N, C-alpha and C positions, 0 to 999 in steps of 0.2 A: 601509428601510437595517437592516444585522444593528446589534444591540446589543454591547454588550463578553460580555454574557452567553452571546448567542447565537455568539459567536464564542469564546467559552469551553468552550461545550458543545459545538460542532465538534470544535474540538481535540481533546477530554477523549475523544469516541465516536471519531476515527480512532487514535486511540492505541491505544483497548480494542480497535479492529475489527484492525489490525496486529497486535498481539500476538497475536491469539485464534490469526492465521493463524501467527504466528511459534512459537506455542506450539504448532500443530495440524503444524507439519512441523518439526518437534524441531532449533529454529533461536535460541529463544529464551534466550542467554546473556546473562551480563553487560553485554559489550562490546556485542553485536548492542542489546537494550535501550537502551543510551547510544546506541547511531547512531536509533531511532527519538525519544529526546527532541529531539536535533538536529535533524531534519526538522521535529517539531513546532513549536519555539523559532524555524527559520525559517520556517514558517507562518504562527506567530503574526504575524510580522513583515509577511507578504504580506497578513495578512487587514485589520491596521490600514490598509493602505494600500488596501486593496480590500474595505469589509469585507461584500457584496454576494457575495462568493466563496466564502462558509460550505459554500454547495453544492457544490462542488470539490472541497476539500479531501482530504473523505479520498483520493480517486483521485490527487491532488499529493501528499500524505505518505506514500503505498503505492508511487509512483515514486520517491520521494525515496529513499525506504529500500531499494529494489531496488537504485539507481542506488550506495549507498553500502555496501550488499552485493558487488555484481559487484566492488568495487576489491578488498574486504578477504575474503572469504569464497566468492567464487564468484557462479554465476549462482542465483536466490531467484525464486521457486519454480519448480522445476523441475518442467514438464508429466510427473506421473505416468502416463499413458497413455505417450505416444513414448519415454519413459525404458525401460521396460518393451520397449520395442518395438527397444531399442538407440540411440536419437534423441536423446538429453540437451537439452532446450531449456528455455529460460523461459518462464513462463506471461508474456502481455502483460496491462496494464489498458487496459480499454478501458470507456466511451470517456475520450480521452486527459487533454479536458479537458470534464467535464461530470458532472452528479448520476449516481447510479445507478452506479458502476463495477463492473466485474466481471473476474475474472481468465480469461484466454481463452487458448485453444491457438491460435498463431500459425498452426501449419501445417495445422489443421481446420479453423480458423474456429471452433472451436465452445466454448462461453459451459462454462467446469469450476465456477463458483464465485463467488458474492458476493464482494468485498471484505469480510474478515472472517467468511466463511464456509467455508473450506477446511478439507479432511478429513485 
């Protein structure tokens, strides 16, 4: 069972990696950082209910931020390869609920980068 330290470490890591991706795609303004913070707060509650979910929280926070951005800023992160071809669409997080989440182009099924390593 995960400890409070494990939960906080997982949440801080998720925050840092999502912020790295947002920064890499030039999307990390103050309003967006607030969305990340809201997602982390929500997932803190979720982890308090299910402490063994620490391995899944990065992908879940990524999806939460993606959903929040869709409502306020549009699709994020866009698939750079497909956008260059005139077919802009957002990358997805896979696995949806699992460890080691990656950004994936749903059109081609190609792994673009690990969450936290977008360029």
